[in-house]
Kinemage of the C-alpha trace (Angstrom):
@kinemage 1
@onewidth
@group {chain A} dominant
@subgroup {mainchain}
@vectorlist {calphas} color= white
{ca unk a 1} P 31.879 1.370 -6.525
{ca unk a 2} L 33.720 3.165 -9.315
{ca unk a 3} L 35.291 1.924 -12.527
{ca unk a 4} L 38.793 1.778 -11.127
{ca unk a 5} L 37.717 -0.456 -8.261
{ca unk a 6} L 36.071 -2.900 -10.623
{ca unk a 7} L 39.047 -3.052 -12.952
{ca unk a 8} L 41.275 -3.888 -9.996
{ca unk a 9} L 38.895 -6.655 -9.001
{ca unk a 10} L 39.163 -8.127 -12.467
{ca unk a 11} L 42.612 -9.485 -11.704
{ca unk a 12} L 41.371 -11.004 -8.461
{ca unk a 13} L 38.646 -12.959 -10.223
{ca unk a 14} L 40.779 -14.611 -12.919
{ca unk a 15} L 41.795 -17.459 -10.627
{ca unk a 16} L 38.150 -18.288 -10.031
{ca unk a 17} L 37.279 -18.064 -13.697
{ca unk a 18} L 40.092 -20.410 -14.666
{ca unk a 19} L 38.499 -23.100 -12.556
{ca unk a 20} L 35.080 -22.638 -14.156
{ca unk a 21} L 35.821 -21.951 -17.800
{ca unk a 22} L 35.791 -25.504 -19.058
{ca unk a 23} L 32.374 -26.375 -17.653
{ca unk a 24} L 30.127 -27.013 -20.653
{ca unk a 25} L 26.734 -25.372 -20.071
{ca unk a 26} L 23.423 -25.506 -21.842
{ca unk a 27} L 23.754 -22.078 -23.442
{ca unk a 28} L 20.161 -21.690 -24.587
{ca unk a 29} L 18.573 -22.315 -21.189
{ca unk a 30} L 17.969 -19.719 -18.521
{ca unk a 31} L 19.764 -20.515 -15.241
{ca unk a 32} L 17.570 -20.339 -12.147
{ca unk a 33} L 13.980 -19.118 -12.144
{ca unk a 34} L 11.471 -18.731 -9.319
{ca unk a 35} L 7.802 -19.425 -8.832
{ca unk a 36} L 7.077 -15.845 -7.740
{ca unk a 37} L 8.844 -12.669 -8.737
{ca unk a 38} L 6.987 -10.902 -5.916
{ca unk a 39} L 6.026 -12.193 -2.467
{ca unk a 40} L 3.412 -10.098 -0.620
{ca unk a 41} L 3.047 -11.107 3.025
{ca unk a 42} L 0.211 -8.718 3.889
{ca unk a 43} L -0.034 -7.914 7.599
{ca unk a 44} L 2.269 -9.562 10.140
{ca unk a 45} L 2.786 -8.777 13.830
{ca unk a 46} L 6.099 -8.440 15.641
{ca unk a 47} L 5.195 -11.434 17.819
{ca unk a 48} L 3.611 -13.555 15.067
{ca unk a 49} L 5.867 -13.806 11.968
{ca unk a 50} L 4.488 -15.064 8.673
{ca unk a 51} L 6.120 -17.307 6.041
{ca unk a 52} L 5.541 -17.925 2.337
{ca unk a 53} L 7.004 -20.642 0.070
{ca unk a 54} L 9.263 -19.864 -2.858
{ca unk a 55} L 10.137 -22.514 -5.436
{ca unk a 56} L 13.529 -22.205 -7.141
{ca unk a 57} L 13.830 -24.031 -10.484
{ca unk a 58} L 17.039 -25.225 -12.125
{ca unk a 59} L 16.477 -25.154 -15.888
{ca unk a 60} L 20.001 -26.257 -16.782
{ca unk a 61} L 21.296 -29.678 -17.736
{ca unk a 62} L 23.692 -29.795 -14.780
{ca unk a 63} L 23.313 -29.317 -10.981
{ca unk a 64} L 23.429 -25.819 -9.538
{ca unk a 65} L 24.504 -24.852 -6.041
{ca unk a 66} L 22.545 -22.101 -4.336
{ca unk a 67} L 25.341 -20.655 -2.222
{ca unk a 68} L 23.266 -18.164 -0.238
{ca unk a 69} L 20.131 -16.037 -0.137
{ca unk a 70} L 20.850 -12.366 0.463
{ca unk a 71} L 18.516 -10.015 2.345
{ca unk a 72} L 18.628 -6.311 3.171
{ca unk a 73} L 18.070 -4.449 6.417
{ca unk a 74} L 15.192 -2.199 7.441
{ca unk a 75} L 16.444 0.371 9.965
{ca unk a 76} L 19.510 -1.754 10.625
{ca unk a 77} L 17.748 -5.122 11.078
{ca unk a 78} L 16.466 -7.695 8.557
{ca unk a 79} L 12.697 -8.083 8.364
{ca unk a 80} L 12.919 -11.042 5.959
{ca unk a 81} L 14.957 -14.219 6.392
{ca unk a 82} L 15.262 -17.877 5.421
{ca unk a 83} L 16.336 -20.907 7.417
{ca unk a 84} L 19.009 -22.221 5.062
{ca unk a 85} L 22.522 -21.280 4.075
{ca unk a 86} L 22.750 -23.128 0.764
{ca unk a 87} L 21.727 -26.251 -1.095
{ca unk a 88} L 22.124 -28.146 -4.359
{ca unk a 89} L 19.434 -28.313 -7.041
{ca unk a 90} L 19.846 -31.209 -9.501
{ca unk a 91} L 19.434 -30.550 -13.207
{ca unk a 92} L 15.850 -29.908 -14.358
{ca unk a 93} L 14.697 -29.989 -10.747
{ca unk a 94} L 13.551 -27.546 -8.064
{ca unk a 95} L 13.720 -26.751 -4.376
{ca unk a 96} L 11.228 -25.026 -2.062
{ca unk a 97} L 12.391 -22.534 0.562
{ca unk a 98} L 10.203 -20.735 3.102
{ca unk a 99} L 10.737 -16.985 3.348
{ca unk a 100} L 9.951 -15.543 6.782
{ca unk a 101} L 8.580 -12.051 7.442
{ca unk a 102} L 9.278 -10.981 11.021
{ca unk a 103} L 8.849 -7.179 11.195
{ca unk a 104} L 10.378 -5.132 13.992
{ca unk a 105} L 8.608 -1.986 12.814
{ca unk a 106} L 4.905 -1.252 12.351
{ca unk a 107} L 5.263 0.055 8.833
{ca unk a 108} L 5.210 -0.920 5.166
{ca unk a 109} L 8.224 -2.973 4.128
{ca unk a 110} L 9.623 -3.112 0.602
{ca unk a 111} L 12.799 -5.101 0.096
{ca unk a 112} L 14.489 -7.732 -2.064
{ca unk a 113} L 16.005 -11.159 -1.731
{ca unk a 114} L 18.812 -12.219 -4.049
{ca unk a 115} L 19.507 -15.896 -4.775
{ca unk a 116} L 23.270 -16.391 -5.080
{ca unk a 117} L 24.340 -19.397 -7.148
{ca unk a 118} L 27.161 -20.868 -9.236
{ca unk a 119} L 25.192 -21.431 -12.462
{ca unk a 120} L 27.145 -18.709 -14.349
{ca unk a 121} L 23.853 -17.232 -15.547
{ca unk a 122} L 23.485 -14.540 -12.883
{ca unk a 123} L 21.662 -14.133 -9.606
{ca unk a 124} L 17.873 -14.018 -9.220
{ca unk a 125} L 15.978 -11.351 -7.279
{ca unk a 126} L 12.515 -11.504 -5.719
{ca unk a 127} L 10.562 -8.440 -4.580
{ca unk a 128} L 9.374 -8.684 -0.946
{ca unk a 129} L 6.584 -6.584 0.548
{ca unk a 130} L 4.604 -6.715 3.760
{ca unk a 131} L 3.084 -4.529 6.440
{ca unk a 132} L 4.346 -4.759 9.996
{ca unk a 133} L 1.942 -4.234 12.878
{ca unk a 134} L 2.341 -4.047 16.653
{ca unk a 135} L 0.286 -6.325 18.862
{ca unk a 136} L -0.054 -3.534 21.447
{ca unk a 137} L -2.880 -1.411 20.035
{ca unk a 138} L -1.719 1.532 22.187
{ca unk a 139} L 0.625 2.317 19.264
{ca unk a 140} L -1.782 1.906 16.326
{ca unk a 141} L -1.521 5.602 15.463
{ca unk a 142} L 2.248 5.316 14.962
{ca unk a 143} L 1.997 3.047 11.907
{ca unk a 144} L 4.170 4.223 8.998
{ca unk a 145} L 5.438 7.217 10.979
{ca unk a 146} L 9.070 8.176 11.449
{ca unk a 147} L 11.209 11.149 12.508
{ca unk a 148} L 9.342 14.305 13.628
{ca unk a 149} L 5.833 12.943 12.870
{ca unk a 150} L 6.589 9.896 15.017
{ca unk a 151} L 7.931 12.091 17.831
{ca unk a 152} L 4.766 14.197 17.737
{ca unk a 153} L 2.517 11.149 17.774
{ca unk a 154} L 4.364 9.566 20.719
{ca unk a 155} L 4.014 12.862 22.573
{ca unk a 156} L 0.277 12.781 21.900
{ca unk a 157} L -0.237 9.120 22.782
{ca unk a 158} L 1.623 9.291 26.092
{ca unk a 159} L -0.603 12.207 27.148
{ca unk a 160} L -3.950 10.594 26.330
{ca unk a 161} L -5.732 9.553 29.552
{ca unk a 162} L -2.695 10.446 31.678
{ca unk a 163} L -3.518 10.549 35.402
{ca unk a 164} L -1.365 12.867 37.525
{ca unk a 165} L -0.843 11.054 40.834
{ca unk a 166} L 0.804 13.948 42.618
{ca unk a 167} L 4.017 14.098 44.567
{ca unk a 168} L 2.930 15.243 48.060
{ca unk a 169} L -0.693 14.120 48.410
{ca unk a 170} L -1.568 11.384 50.937
{ca unk a 171} L -1.660 8.820 48.122
{ca unk a 172} L 1.210 9.790 45.869
{ca unk a 173} L 3.421 8.521 43.075
{ca unk a 174} L 6.171 8.018 45.647
{ca unk a 175} L 3.967 5.798 47.831
{ca unk a 176} L 3.151 3.657 44.799
{ca unk a 177} L 6.835 3.348 43.953
{ca unk a 178} L 8.024 2.444 47.479
{ca unk a 179} L 5.182 0.121 48.439
{ca unk a 180} L 4.270 -1.516 45.115
{ca unk a 181} L 6.098 -0.760 41.859
{ca unk a 182} L 9.621 -1.407 43.167
{ca unk a 183} L 8.787 -3.328 46.344
{ca unk a 184} L 10.281 -6.755 45.675
{ca unk a 185} L 7.801 -8.423 48.038
{ca unk a 186} L 4.778 -7.557 45.891
{ca unk a 187} L 6.101 -6.821 42.372
{ca unk a 188} L 6.947 -10.425 41.512
{ca unk a 189} L 10.641 -10.435 42.453
{ca unk a 190} L 10.046 -12.862 45.334
{ca unk a 191} L 11.247 -11.074 48.502
{ca unk a 192} L 9.705 -12.328 51.764
{ca unk a 193} L 9.389 -8.822 53.268
{ca unk a 194} L 9.226 -5.296 51.976
{ca unk a 195} L 12.457 -4.798 50.015
{ca unk a 196} L 13.630 -1.877 47.926
{ca unk a 197} L 16.823 -1.732 45.852
{ca unk a 198} L 18.621 1.512 45.089
{ca unk a 199} L 18.915 1.604 41.305
{ca unk a 200} L 22.371 3.193 41.257
{ca unk a 201} L 24.182 1.219 43.956
{ca unk a 202} L 22.191 -1.956 44.599
{ca unk a 203} L 21.899 -1.068 48.311
{ca unk a 204} L 18.803 -2.698 49.842
{ca unk a 205} L 16.213 -1.354 52.225
{ca unk a 206} L 14.632 -4.368 53.942
{ca unk a 207} L 11.682 -4.639 56.332
{ca unk a 208} L 10.410 -1.064 56.108
{ca unk a 209} L 6.729 -0.438 56.865
{ca unk a 210} L 5.995 2.683 54.807
{ca unk a 211} L 7.566 5.166 52.461
{ca unk a 212} L 8.383 7.580 55.286
{ca unk a 213} L 9.807 4.743 57.363
{ca unk a 214} L 12.062 3.718 54.449
{ca unk a 215} L 13.152 7.319 53.904
{ca unk a 216} L 14.095 7.846 57.554
{ca unk a 217} L 15.249 4.439 58.776
{ca unk a 218} L 16.950 3.310 55.563
{ca unk a 219} L 17.891 6.765 54.229
{ca unk a 220} L 16.255 6.171 50.853
{ca unk a 221} L 15.046 8.858 48.483
{ca unk a 222} L 13.332 9.371 45.120
{ca unk a 223} L 15.497 9.959 42.083
{ca unk a 224} L 14.188 12.236 39.360
{ca unk a 225} L 16.115 10.979 36.335
{ca unk a 226} L 15.411 14.283 34.600
{ca unk a 227} L 16.324 16.702 37.430
{ca unk a 228} L 13.271 18.374 38.918
{ca unk a 229} L 15.153 21.633 39.457
{ca unk a 230} L 15.117 22.152 35.682
{ca unk a 231} L 11.313 22.263 35.573
{ca unk a 232} L 10.839 23.890 38.994
{ca unk a 233} L 9.357 20.699 40.503
{ca unk a 234} L 6.097 21.332 38.658
{ca unk a 235} L 3.336 18.789 38.021
{ca unk a 236} L 2.827 16.567 36.155
{ca unk a 237} L 6.570 16.160 35.521
{ca unk a 238} L 7.593 15.886 39.158
{ca unk a 239} L 5.355 12.866 39.804
{ca unk a 240} L 5.648 11.046 36.452
{ca unk a 241} L 6.628 7.530 37.530
{ca unk a 242} L 8.341 6.723 34.259
{ca unk a 243} L 11.367 8.759 35.337
{ca unk a 244} L 11.186 8.210 39.130
{ca unk a 245} L 13.331 5.507 40.760
{ca unk a 246} L 14.285 4.585 44.347
{ca unk a 247} L 17.837 5.439 45.413
{ca unk a 248} L 19.840 5.568 48.608
{ca unk a 249} L 20.437 9.098 49.853
{ca unk a 250} L 24.173 9.104 49.154
{ca unk a 251} L 23.911 8.289 45.446
{ca unk a 252} L 20.877 10.539 45.041
{ca unk a 253} L 22.819 13.421 46.555
{ca unk a 254} L 25.971 12.726 44.559
{ca unk a 255} L 24.138 12.483 41.261
{ca unk a 256} L 22.293 15.761 42.012
{ca unk a 257} L 21.559 17.281 38.581
{ca unk a 258} L 24.745 16.110 36.853
{ca unk a 259} L 24.284 14.970 33.241
{ca unk a 260} L 24.821 11.321 32.393
{ca unk a 261} L 27.914 10.069 30.609
{ca unk a 262} L 30.968 7.836 30.847
{ca unk a 263} L 33.261 8.604 33.803
{ca unk a 264} L 36.774 7.239 33.121
{ca unk a 265} L 38.372 8.806 36.232
{ca unk a 266} L 35.731 8.800 38.967
{ca unk a 267} L 35.976 10.748 42.208
{ca unk a 268} L 33.117 8.666 43.626
{ca unk a 269} L 32.060 5.035 43.075
{ca unk a 270} L 29.446 2.816 44.669
{ca unk a 271} L 27.902 -0.438 43.465
{ca unk a 272} L 29.184 0.059 39.910
{ca unk a 273} L 28.010 3.665 39.516
{ca unk a 274} L 30.617 6.400 39.114
{ca unk a 275} L 30.790 10.143 39.312
{ca unk a 276} L 32.995 13.179 39.267
{ca unk a 277} L 32.388 16.896 39.562
{ca unk a 278} L 30.657 17.162 36.167
{ca unk a 279} L 29.273 13.747 35.134
{ca unk a 280} L 27.397 10.745 36.525
{ca unk a 281} L 27.503 7.183 35.148
{ca unk a 282} L 24.910 4.665 36.406
{ca unk a 283} L 25.876 1.035 36.872
{ca unk a 284} L 25.266 -1.198 33.854
{ca unk a 285} L 22.101 -2.650 35.399
{ca unk a 286} L 20.490 0.804 35.292
{ca unk a 287} L 21.995 2.344 32.162
{ca unk a 288} L 19.252 1.195 29.781
{ca unk a 289} L 16.385 2.165 32.098
{ca unk a 290} L 17.982 5.576 32.672
{ca unk a 291} L 18.269 6.176 28.922
{ca unk a 292} L 14.663 5.164 28.263
{ca unk a 293} L 13.413 7.347 31.126
{ca unk a 294} L 15.249 10.358 29.719
{ca unk a 295} L 14.084 9.770 26.124
{ca unk a 296} L 10.488 9.328 27.311
{ca unk a 297} L 10.610 12.490 29.411
{ca unk a 298} L 11.849 14.727 26.581
{ca unk a 299} L 9.221 13.431 24.147
{ca unk a 300} L 6.417 13.556 26.748
{ca unk a 301} L 7.302 17.062 27.941
{ca unk a 302} L 10.260 19.004 26.582
{ca unk a 303} L 14.023 19.354 26.685
{ca unk a 304} L 14.194 21.807 29.561
{ca unk a 305} L 17.288 24.051 29.359
{ca unk a 306} L 18.536 21.797 26.528
{ca unk a 307} L 19.662 19.446 29.282
{ca unk a 308} L 19.207 16.326 27.140
{ca unk a 309} L 21.109 17.588 24.091
{ca unk a 310} L 24.682 16.887 25.154
{ca unk a 311} L 23.703 13.471 26.529
{ca unk a 312} L 21.696 12.167 23.577
{ca unk a 313} L 24.457 10.160 21.904
{ca unk a 314} L 25.515 8.251 25.017
{ca unk a 315} L 21.913 7.678 26.109
{ca unk a 316} L 21.038 6.257 22.688
{ca unk a 317} L 24.053 3.951 23.021
{ca unk a 318} L 22.937 2.766 26.463
{ca unk a 319} L 19.415 2.254 25.158
{ca unk a 320} L 20.757 -0.063 22.430
{ca unk a 321} L 23.356 -1.845 24.553
{ca unk a 322} L 21.146 -2.492 27.593
{ca unk a 323} L 17.666 -3.541 26.366
{ca unk a 324} L 14.632 -3.700 28.676
{ca unk a 325} L 14.605 -6.476 31.262
{ca unk a 326} L 11.601 -8.449 32.509
{ca unk a 327} L 11.581 -6.206 35.582
{ca unk a 328} L 11.450 -3.086 33.400
{ca unk a 329} L 8.656 -4.516 31.260
{ca unk a 330} L 6.548 -5.315 34.327
{ca unk a 331} L 7.236 -1.895 35.817
{ca unk a 332} L 5.953 -0.297 32.601
{ca unk a 333} L 2.789 -2.406 32.794
{ca unk a 334} L 2.248 -1.553 36.467
{ca unk a 335} L 2.742 2.188 35.906
{ca unk a 336} L 0.144 2.017 33.146
{ca unk a 337} L -2.369 0.551 35.624
{ca unk a 338} L -2.272 3.636 37.836
{ca unk a 339} L -0.880 6.441 35.670
{ca unk a 340} L -2.583 5.251 32.453
{ca unk a 341} L 0.257 5.762 30.036
{ca unk a 342} L 3.276 3.813 28.865
{ca unk a 343} L 6.947 4.354 28.003
{ca unk a 344} L 7.057 3.507 24.269
{ca unk a 345} L 10.792 2.789 24.342
{ca unk a 346} L 10.300 0.007 26.879
{ca unk a 347} L 7.548 -1.622 24.824
{ca unk a 348} L 9.267 -1.163 21.463
{ca unk a 349} L 12.923 -0.118 21.805
{ca unk a 350} L 13.174 -0.045 17.989
{ca unk a 351} L 11.180 3.204 17.888
{ca unk a 352} L 14.493 4.977 18.435
{ca unk a 353} L 15.789 3.690 15.069
{ca unk a 354} L 13.078 5.710 13.318
{ca unk a 355} L 14.004 8.930 15.143
{ca unk a 356} L 17.404 10.387 14.262
{ca unk a 357} L 17.209 13.196 16.816
{ca unk a 358} L 15.309 13.481 20.077
{ca unk a 359} L 16.675 16.873 21.120
{ca unk a 360} L 16.335 18.630 17.728
{ca unk a 361} L 14.045 18.514 14.726
{ca unk a 362} L 14.327 14.988 13.368
{ca unk a 363} L 14.637 14.102 9.693
{ca unk a 364} L 16.178 11.049 8.073
{ca unk a 365} L 19.475 11.747 6.315
{ca unk a 366} L 19.538 10.829 2.637
{ca unk a 367} L 21.602 7.658 2.159
{ca unk a 368} L 21.700 6.737 -1.541
{ca unk a 369} L 23.299 3.334 -2.046
{ca unk a 370} L 23.310 0.416 -4.462
{ca unk a 371} L 24.382 -3.196 -4.101
{ca unk a 372} L 26.098 -4.534 -7.214
{ca unk a 373} L 25.291 -8.109 -6.306
{ca unk a 374} L 28.144 -9.571 -8.380
{ca unk a 375} L 31.556 -8.000 -8.851
{ca unk a 376} L 32.027 -9.772 -12.185
{ca unk a 377} L 29.765 -11.124 -14.911
{ca unk a 378} L 31.180 -14.634 -15.427
{ca unk a 379} L 29.913 -16.653 -18.398
{ca unk a 380} L 32.413 -19.487 -18.129
{ca unk a 381} L 32.938 -21.396 -21.392
{ca unk a 382} L 30.500 -20.446 -24.162
{ca unk a 383} L 30.428 -22.545 -27.362
{ca unk a 384} L 31.090 -20.889 -30.692
{ca unk a 385} L 28.013 -19.141 -32.180
{ca unk a 386} L 25.979 -19.888 -29.036
{ca unk a 387} L 23.786 -17.100 -27.655
{ca unk a 388} L 23.916 -16.950 -23.856
{ca unk a 389} L 21.994 -14.687 -21.467
{ca unk a 390} L 23.332 -13.452 -18.112
{ca unk a 391} L 20.920 -11.813 -15.639
{ca unk a 392} L 22.705 -9.059 -13.713
{ca unk a 393} L 21.027 -7.655 -10.583
{ca unk a 394} L 21.534 -4.278 -8.899
{ca unk a 395} L 19.613 -3.547 -5.674
{ca unk a 396} L 18.766 -0.087 -4.367
{ca unk a 397} L 19.642 -0.670 -0.710
{ca unk a 398} L 19.548 3.006 0.265
{ca unk a 399} L 16.593 5.123 1.353
{ca unk a 400} L 16.138 7.294 -1.762
{ca unk a 401} L 15.363 6.557 -5.436
{ca unk a 402} L 18.407 5.955 -7.671
{ca unk a 403} L 18.600 7.031 -11.320
{ca unk a 404} L 20.510 4.836 -13.803
{ca unk a 405} L 21.702 6.102 -17.180
{ca unk a 406} L 24.309 5.852 -19.965
{ca unk a 407} L 24.218 2.052 -20.293
{ca unk a 408} L 26.760 0.671 -22.734
{ca unk a 409} L 28.875 -2.367 -23.592
{ca unk a 410} L 32.586 -2.076 -24.318
{ca unk a 411} L 32.164 -4.434 -27.297
{ca unk a 412} L 28.662 -4.214 -28.805
{ca unk a 413} L 29.627 -6.785 -31.427
{ca unk a 414} L 29.832 -9.475 -28.733
{ca unk a 415} L 27.565 -8.134 -25.997
{ca unk a 416} L 24.086 -6.642 -26.247
{ca unk a 417} L 21.134 -5.860 -23.998
{ca unk a 418} L 18.403 -8.475 -24.138
{ca unk a 419} L 16.391 -6.370 -21.660
{ca unk a 420} L 17.231 -3.346 -19.576
{ca unk a 421} L 19.928 -0.967 -20.660
{ca unk a 422} L 17.587 2.042 -20.732
{ca unk a 423} L 17.604 5.087 -18.459
{ca unk a 424} L 15.449 4.325 -15.448
{ca unk a 425} L 14.832 5.201 -11.792
{ca unk a 426} L 14.595 2.484 -9.140
{ca unk a 427} L 12.774 3.099 -5.860
{ca unk a 428} L 14.397 2.353 -2.517
{ca unk a 429} L 14.111 -1.357 -1.766
{ca unk a 430} L 13.659 -2.387 -5.403
{ca unk a 431} L 16.002 -4.138 -7.839
{ca unk a 432} L 17.123 -3.502 -11.404
{ca unk a 433} L 17.550 -6.571 -13.605
{ca unk a 434} L 19.678 -6.384 -16.763
{ca unk a 435} L 19.725 -9.298 -19.214
{ca unk a 436} L 22.973 -9.311 -21.193
{ca unk a 437} L 23.327 -11.423 -24.336
{ca unk a 438} L 26.748 -12.840 -25.238
{ca unk a 439} L 27.302 -14.134 -28.773
{ca unk a 440} L 30.816 -15.265 -29.747
{ca unk a 441} L 31.988 -16.372 -33.161
{ca unk a 442} L 35.023 -18.218 -31.810
{ca unk a 443} L 36.499 -19.496 -28.567
{ca unk a 444} L 38.759 -16.505 -27.948
{ca unk a 445} L 38.737 -15.001 -24.434
{ca unk a 446} L 36.213 -12.246 -23.750
{ca unk a 447} L 37.401 -9.432 -21.456
{ca unk a 448} L 34.806 -6.649 -21.708
{ca unk a 449} L 32.792 -4.306 -19.488
{ca unk a 450} L 29.193 -3.406 -18.741
{ca unk a 451} L 29.146 0.366 -18.140
{ca unk a 452} L 26.508 2.651 -16.645
{ca unk a 453} L 26.123 5.747 -14.493
{ca unk a 454} L 24.087 6.483 -11.356
{ca unk a 455} L 23.365 9.495 -9.153
{ca unk a 456} L 24.807 7.699 -6.095
{ca unk a 457} L 27.849 9.784 -5.065
{ca unk a 458} L 29.999 6.738 -4.329
{ca unk a 459} L 29.071 5.006 -7.614
{ca unk a 460} L 28.600 7.664 -10.266
{ca unk a 461} L 30.442 5.635 -12.931
{ca unk a 462} L 30.291 1.838 -12.775
{ca unk a 463} L 32.175 -0.670 -14.928
{ca unk a 464} L 31.518 -4.348 -14.297
{ca unk a 465} L 33.972 -6.838 -15.869
{ca unk a 466} L 32.414 -9.316 -18.323
{ca unk a 467} L 34.465 -12.494 -18.754
{ca unk a 468} L 34.080 -15.594 -20.922
{ca unk a 469} L 36.349 -18.237 -22.480
{ca unk a 470} L 39.292 -16.978 -20.459
{ca unk a 471} L 42.326 -19.141 -21.238
{ca unk a 472} L 44.705 -17.748 -18.646
{ca unk a 473} L 46.106 -20.432 -16.357
{ca unk a 474} L 45.791 -22.761 -19.335
{ca unk a 475} L 48.193 -25.172 -17.678
{ca unk a 476} L 45.663 -25.764 -14.933
{ca unk a 477} L 42.891 -28.124 -15.886
{ca unk a 478} L 39.805 -29.468 -14.251
{ca unk a 479} L 40.235 -32.830 -12.558
{ca unk a 480} L 40.275 -35.859 -14.804
{ca unk a 481} L 37.603 -38.361 -13.968
{ca unk a 482} L 38.704 -41.068 -11.482
{ca unk a 483} L 42.087 -39.378 -10.917
{ca unk a 484} L 41.052 -36.918 -8.192
{ca unk a 485} L 37.625 -36.454 -6.623
{ca unk a 486} L 36.376 -34.972 -3.354
{ca unk a 487} L 33.316 -35.744 -1.270
{ca unk a 488} L 30.948 -34.747 0.182
{ca unk a 489} L 30.241 -31.755 -2.012
{ca unk a 490} L 28.686 -29.551 -0.668
{ca unk a 491} L 30.653 -30.108 2.553
{ca unk a 492} L 30.081 -29.104 6.157
{ca unk a 493} L 32.754 -30.490 8.496
{ca unk a 494} L 35.395 -32.085 6.254
{ca unk a 495} L 36.172 -33.121 2.707
{ca unk a 496} L 37.779 -36.379 1.658
{ca unk a 497} L 40.303 -36.359 -1.198
{ca unk a 498} L 39.987 -39.623 -3.079
{ca unk a 499} L 42.724 -40.025 -5.693
{ca unk a 500} L 44.860 -42.459 -7.694
{ca unk a 501} L 47.914 -40.242 -7.294
{ca unk a 502} L 51.119 -41.580 -5.710
{ca unk a 503} L 53.989 -39.850 -3.941
{ca unk a 504} L 54.268 -36.473 -2.247
{ca unk a 505} L 51.112 -34.492 -2.943
{ca unk a 506} L 50.357 -30.879 -2.050
{ca unk a 507} L 46.822 -29.685 -1.295
{ca unk a 508} L 46.233 -25.930 -1.562
{ca unk a 509} L 42.891 -24.410 -0.533
{ca unk a 510} L 41.784 -21.035 -1.956
{ca unk a 511} L 38.675 -18.896 -1.717
{ca unk a 512} L 36.619 -17.659 -4.666
{ca unk a 513} L 38.843 -14.575 -5.051
{ca unk a 514} L 41.956 -16.675 -5.490
{ca unk a 515} L 43.451 -15.993 -2.048
{ca unk a 516} L 45.233 -19.020 -0.638
{ca unk a 517} L 43.866 -20.007 2.779
{ca unk a 518} L 45.683 -23.248 3.598
{ca unk a 519} L 48.401 -25.526 2.263
{ca unk a 520} L 49.602 -28.939 3.356
{ca unk a 521} L 51.723 -31.759 1.932
{ca unk a 522} L 50.846 -35.416 2.376
{ca unk a 523} L 52.033 -38.716 0.960
{ca unk a 524} L 49.489 -40.213 -1.379
{ca unk a 525} L 49.579 -43.913 -2.084
{ca unk a 526} L 46.206 -44.233 -3.756
{ca unk a 527} L 44.235 -43.908 -0.526
{ca unk a 528} L 41.949 -41.089 0.665
{ca unk a 529} L 43.061 -38.045 2.641
{ca unk a 530} L 40.781 -35.870 4.832
{ca unk a 531} L 40.848 -32.068 5.193
{ca unk a 532} L 39.034 -30.213 7.989
{ca unk a 533} L 36.888 -27.385 6.568
{ca unk a 534} L 34.592 -26.879 9.571
{ca unk a 535} L 35.923 -23.395 10.352
{ca unk a 536} L 35.498 -22.016 6.840
{ca unk a 537} L 32.649 -19.553 6.235
{ca unk a 538} L 30.007 -20.792 3.805
{ca unk a 539} L 30.814 -20.125 0.171
{ca unk a 540} L 32.650 -21.410 -2.909
{ca unk a 541} L 36.218 -22.744 -2.564
{ca unk a 542} L 38.818 -24.371 -4.790
{ca unk a 543} L 41.164 -27.223 -3.974
{ca unk a 544} L 44.368 -27.409 -5.986
{ca unk a 545} L 46.254 -30.712 -5.984
{ca unk a 546} L 49.884 -30.792 -7.160
{ca unk a 547} L 51.658 -34.062 -7.744
{ca unk a 548} L 54.931 -33.977 -9.611
{ca unk a 549} L 54.630 -31.560 -12.512
{ca unk a 550} L 50.850 -31.750 -12.803
{ca unk a 551} L 48.220 -29.524 -11.161
{ca unk a 552} L 44.525 -30.207 -10.913
{ca unk a 553} L 41.587 -28.269 -9.456
{ca unk a 554} L 38.251 -29.126 -7.926
{ca unk a 555} L 35.571 -26.682 -6.817
{ca unk a 556} L 33.457 -27.359 -3.709
{ca unk a 557} L 30.750 -25.641 -1.695
{ca unk a 558} L 31.086 -25.092 2.054
{ca unk a 559} L 27.681 -25.119 3.789
């Protein structure tokens, strides 16, 4: 984000700061620390996640609320997680959380976690590393591969040991499909007699005695998902079971060699499938299997006549939206028993996330990005002549290294760099920590900026507001003891306002950016009043109570 954006956000944060300024902190102590700055999980399998403990210490003389633990995605999904949304750590105490490593990809992982908290001493980051492995050793050679190298390796793997069954021999791929692979009497789907379902329409062939009997009596056929006319019905493509499916004659004929896509105005429909003169759309039950068959075929063989190219986007969408079913998994296993190869995108659909293009040369686009974990550096109230350190964290959440330079403070007489502040380059998945020292000679408000530059196009110049001792909203004070309290805090379902106020009282609920979310008026006669907060997202909120000419605030945490 640029300087202008951050200056605009300054005004949005003043409400929050006004509620926190008068909290007296132990200025010499560091806020939160952790037992490990780096957690290395070693090897973990996609079906056997690993966990490691992390101890979070509160070194301050007052309680601190951990309001969240932030993680970052690997190829669009988080590999690391924690089973908590927030908790309170009493002063000079600690809390243990278990960090889980559950990799979707068989590759090295390097990421960060960021501990969000309300200690006004900054967030804490922990480096996370681990190596993901796949339990199916068929894919061992794909470890740490992506884009074109991964495509080439999948092409190689799916050809090793491949057994061409043939299309017209006495024992053929088609016989296996009709009598075993898709026969619901013997493939585990529980039919009492030979039963075949057309994948496009759901039409059933029941009681047939052979493939030829099913073809003649029930008018069933074999669908080549990648049309055989495009490769002249040559082996081994024509008999590769991974793209062959049973269909009734009518849908097989109507599909012909039409490309796949969405058909908003169909000229033909049957069983949920649709078609017109130029496009064919399978029913939802078949969309995912169709996509995976097409992706497999192009990687195993080639993109004949560039047939796949125009369909790639919609097929990738179907692959994501309609994941493999139990039936599709078993079919993949059964094909492997006789054809001796597998469809990788049935076993591990996430392979597609590491390949940006199937139909063309694949390379990952450069996506430089940083996460400025806090919009504002908030010191709260800092006593005169006290030296206070704030730890500011920036995470490289893109896929390329980021260079940082031109660090400066808008007022070097008040702010200085305890550590950091030098030109540096941060690798993808790593974090930059900057320790900023604040030293004030009086209690005047501090409105300054931390400035630096990066080579991220969207954040070339960054200015982060630095606030302390802000006296705006001076008429609003923290709640006086025994006049107005709320409990429980942190809260989950509701909060109870317990006060000694009398008369008409207004409760106004705001989020941490100062935006009012809810307002109600009630008559207070010294008894408690309950507010429902169950629908609020987790985070920090502020309750403003107005009674007569006085206003009072109380902060609370929603779990």
